[in-house]
N, C-alpha and C positions, 0 to 999 in steps of 0.2 A: 218252529222259529225258535232261534237261540241268540242270545246276546254275543256279538262277535268282539265288540271293542268299546271300552269306555275311555272318552277323551276329556281332560280337564284343561280348561284355558283361563288363567287368571287375567282380569281386566281391571283397568283403572279408569272408571267412568266419571268424568267431570261434573261437579256441581256448580252452581251460580255463585257460590262464596262459602266462606266458612260458617259452620253451625256451632254456637256456643250453648253448653249446657252445665249443669252443676258439677259434673265430673271432669271438664275440660273443654276440648275443641275437636269438632270433626274438621279436618283440613278440607280443602276445596275439591275433594274427590272421594268416591267410594270404590273399595277394592271388592270386586265381585268374582266369584269362580263360577265359570260357565261349564255345565256338564252336558256332554253329548253321548248318547248311548246308541249305539249303532247295532242292528241286527243282521243276521244272514240273509234276511228276505229283503234288504234293501231300505228298511225304515229306519229313521232316526228320531229320537226323542230328545228334547231340550229341557233343561232345568237350571236353576242358579241358586248358589248360596253365597252368604256373606254379607257384607255391608259394615262389618265391624273393624275394618282396616287391615285385614291380613287375608292372604290366600288360603283356601282349603287344601291345595293341591298337594303338598307333601303328604299328608296323613291319608286324605281322601283318595288318594292315587292307590295306596296300599290296600285300603279298605274295599274299594271299587273292583279290585281284581277278582273278589269272590263272586262278582256277577257274571263274568265271562262263562259261557256255556250254558247257563241258566235260561229257563223260560221267561221272557220279559212280562208274560201275562200273568204269572204266578206271584202277584205283588205282595200278598200277605206273607208268603214264605220268605220272600227276600227281605222284607222288612225285618223279620226276626233273625235272619242270617247277618243282617248288617247292623241292626240297632236293637238288640234285645234290651229288656229293662235292666238286666244285671250288668251287661256290658256299657250301657249308656251311663249307668252310675259310676262305673269305674273310670270312665272317660270324662266324668264331670259334665255330662249332658252334650258333649260335642257331637256325638253320633247322631241324636235326633235331627241336629242341624245339617249334618252331611246327608242323612236319609232324605230330607225334604227335596233337594234337587234331583236326587236319584228317583224318588217316587214320582216327581213331576215329569221326568223323562219317561218313565215307564207308563204313566198315565197318557202322556202324549202319543207314545207308540200304540198303546192300545186303542186310543181314539182313533188314530189313523188306520189301524188294522180293521176295525169295524165300522169306520165311517160315521162316528158320533162325537159330539163335544164332550169334553170331561165332565161338565156338570151332569149329563145324562148318565155318565158311568158312576157318578155319585149318588144317583137316585133321582135326578131331575131337578130343574131349577124352579124355585118358589118366587123368584122376583127377576125382573128384566133389567133392573138398573141397580148398582150398588152405590150408596151414598158414602162419601168420605168427608173427612174434617179437613180444614185448612190448618195445617201444622205449621206454626209460626215460631221460629227461633229468633232470639237475639243474635246479632253479629257485631263485629268490630266496627261497622259503619252505622249501626242503629243504637248507639248508646244512649242518646237522649230519647226522652219519651215522645217528642215530636217525630223524631227520625224513625223510631219503632213503629208509630202509628201509621206513618206513610208506607213503610215497608209492609206492614200487616194488611193495609187496605189494597195494596197492589195483588197480593197473593189471593185474598178473599174475593175481590172483584173478578179477578182473572178466570176463576173457576166457578163462580157463583155460589160459594159455600155458605151454608147457614150454621154449621157446627164449626166451632173455632177452637183449636187447641193451642194454648199458649205455653211455650217452654219457660220456666221460672226457675228460681234457685240460683241465678247467676249474679244479679245485682241485689242491693238491699231489698228486704221486704217492702219497705215504704216506697221505693222506687217502682217496684213491679206492681203494687197496688194501683199506683197512679197510672201506670201503663195499661193494665187490664181495664181499669175504668175509662180511660180515653179511648181505647178500641171498642168497647161496649157502648159508649156514647155515639160512635160512628154507626154502629150496627146494633141497634136497639132491639131488633127482632131475633138476634142470633142467640145461640146456645153455646156455653163456654165450658171447657174443660182445662184444668190447671195442672201442670206436671213439672214439680221442682226436682224430679229424681231423687228424692229422700234428702234433699239439701237442707231442710229446716229442721229446728228442734220443735217440740211439740207446742210450746208457747207461741213460737213464731207462726207455726201452721195455723193454729187456732186464731191468733190475732188476724191474720190474713184473711181467713174465711169470714170472720165478722165484719170486715171492711168491705165485702162485696154485696152487701144487702141491696136488694133490687136488680140484681144481675142474674139472669137464668144460668145456673150452674148444673151442668149434667153430672160432674163428679170431680173429685179431687184425685188425681193419680199419684200414689206413692208420695204424699205430702210429707211423710217422716218414714224413718227406717224402722224395720221390724214389724212383724205380724202384730205384737201387743201395742207397739206405737200407733199402728193404723186403728186398731181397736179403740184406743184412747181417743184418737182424733175424730173418729166417727161419732162417739158417744158425745164428746164436748162441742162439736161444731154442728152437728145436726146434718151434715152433707153426706151424700153417698160417696164411697171410697172405691177406688179401682186400683188394680196392681198388675204388674208384669214381672214383679221381683219377688215377692214372698210365696207366690204360688207359681212353680215353675215345673212340677212334676205332678202327676196324678196322686201320689201319695200326700201331697200338700193340701189337698182339696178338703178332706174331712177335718183336719185341723183348723182351718180357716173357718169352716162352717160352724164348728163347736163353738169357737171363740166369738163368732159374730163380728169378725174383723173386717170383712170385705164384702161388698155387694156386687162388684163387677170383676170378673176374671178377664183380663186383656191377654188372650193367647193369640197364636198365630201358627200357620202351618210350617214355618221356619223352625220353631223350638219345640212344637208339639207333635212330632213324628208325622209331618206331611199333612196333606188335605185329610186323610182319613182319620189321622190321629186327632186333627182339630174337631172333626165331627164326633169323635169319642169324647173330648173334652166338653163340647156343647151339651152332649146328652147327659154327661155326668153333672154338669152344673144345673141343668134343667131339673134333674131328679131332686136336687137339694134346694131349689128355689133361687139359686144364684144366677146372675146374668153374665153374658159374654160379650166382649167386644173383640175387635181385632187391633193388636199391636203391629208397629212397623219397626223391623230392625234395619232397614235400607234396602232397596231393591230397584231394578230397572223394570221396564214394562214386561219383560218375561217372567220375573218373579210375581210382579202385581197381577198378571193375567191369572196365575194359579190361585192367588188370593181371591180374585174375583169369582172364580169357579166355584170354590168352596163356599164363599159368602152367599152365593146364590142359591146354595142348597141347605143352608144353616137355618132351620125354622125359628130358632130363639136367639138369632143375632140382634142384639137390643140397640145398638149404637151405630153411628156412622163409623167406618173403619178409619184407621190412620194410615198414611203413607208418607214416605220422603220423596216420592216420585215428583212432586211439584218443585222439588229443589234441584233436580237433575238438569244440566245444561244440554244434554244430549241423551240419546237412547240408542240401544242396539236392535231395535225393531225397525222394520221397513215403514211400518205405518204406526207412529207412536199413539199411545193412548190419550183421549181427550176428555175433559171434565165439561158437563153441561149441567147447570143448576146444582153443582157440587157432586154429580154422580158420573159414573162410567157405565156405558151399556155392556151387558153381558154378551160375550161373543158366542155365536151358534155355529162357527166354523168347526171343523173337525180337529180333534185333539185339544191343544191350547187355543187354537184359532188365531194364532199370531205367526208371522213370518220374521226369521232372524235376517238382519242385514249383515251379511258376510264381511263386507268392506269396513263397517263400523267396528265389527268384532276385532278384526286384524289391527285397525287403527288403535284400538284401546288395549290390545295386547302389547303392542309396542309402547305405548304410554306407560303401561305396568312395568315392563322391562326398564324403562327409564327411571320411574319413581319409587317403584318397590312398595312395601307395606308401611304402615303407620299404626301408632297407638293412640286410638281415640280418646281415651280417658285421661290423656295428659294435656295440660294446657300449653299453648303455644306462647313463644316469647319467654319472658322471664317471670310469669306468674308464679305464686307461691304454690307449695304443695297444698292440695285441696282436701280436707277432711269431710266426713259425713257423720253428723250435720256439720255445715260449714261454720267455721269461727269467723272467717272475713269473707267479704263478698268482692266482686270485681268493682273497680272503681268507675264512678260517674261523676260528672260536674254538678249534677242538679240536687243530689241528696247526700246526706251523711252516710258513711260507710263504716259503721262500727260492728 
């Protein structure tokens, strides 16, 4: 069996609305690149990459040509052909993100070839359901505390979530303390994770943490910038610290361990060399007594299915995974994924265990041609240039914005 063709299809998949974060705004869409890997035996595997606002197509198309004529079952060889550590460094970690959809498609092909779900190819599932957090962003329509609480409540109740991730660093720390407290009052038994994307200085971050006494905090995710900043916050606040910014390569892990700067590495197959790479990350963390969670860069049900397969096989996955999936207004799967009690069932279907809706793919290909790419780390409208840490926060009518 040989790979006959690799087809890349940029899509613009609509969101329910804009998502605000400390670095700017996700407009009301995700740009996703669908990868289709076809073999001469008639099998086709699917994967997806992106979520950050731009298509992988121009660069990934050139890279993917190296797959044509290769054995799709020789996945490890192809990983090093496409995304070796040295070339990944030269391309500033873009190649691991391109490798993820390629590996997903190859694993999908292998599963279809042998009649097994991907989780069996990864060693077998350890859990039947994968828990996710309710990932709640502020929006232009939820500027007031009451409006945000209603918005959060609709998300949390719709999926039955008990782990709640609140995106902060947008409005003043006082405003966001009141916001978190108000949501916690509604969901007293829930666990919270706070993510300002490094938007606070150390004093703001520590002050914020001290105001949340009595609330069950799983961790603070990147409350401040730099590894040394995280170490200082952890020491001064007493809260666990998670990151997806200062540990982005395997070479970063020993440094963080020696500094005792981080408790939880938020990895994902998107940035960590696919599903097999994420399992390597999990094993590396386990050997050092660090914990792992799953970060979300943005995904449709196709990418989320790959995350679910690897999550099912990761023995030391310590926390509910994050996902932007709950913010999608539509999906490219014939049967979208559903959340019950905050969890998604692991599919036992062959390969990825999901089916692409070709009509939806064509629809969102056309939408991409109309809308094009975007830069998610820029603010919409006339907002000022944003620094990290932030000097000024977005305006609200209920608190001082100094």
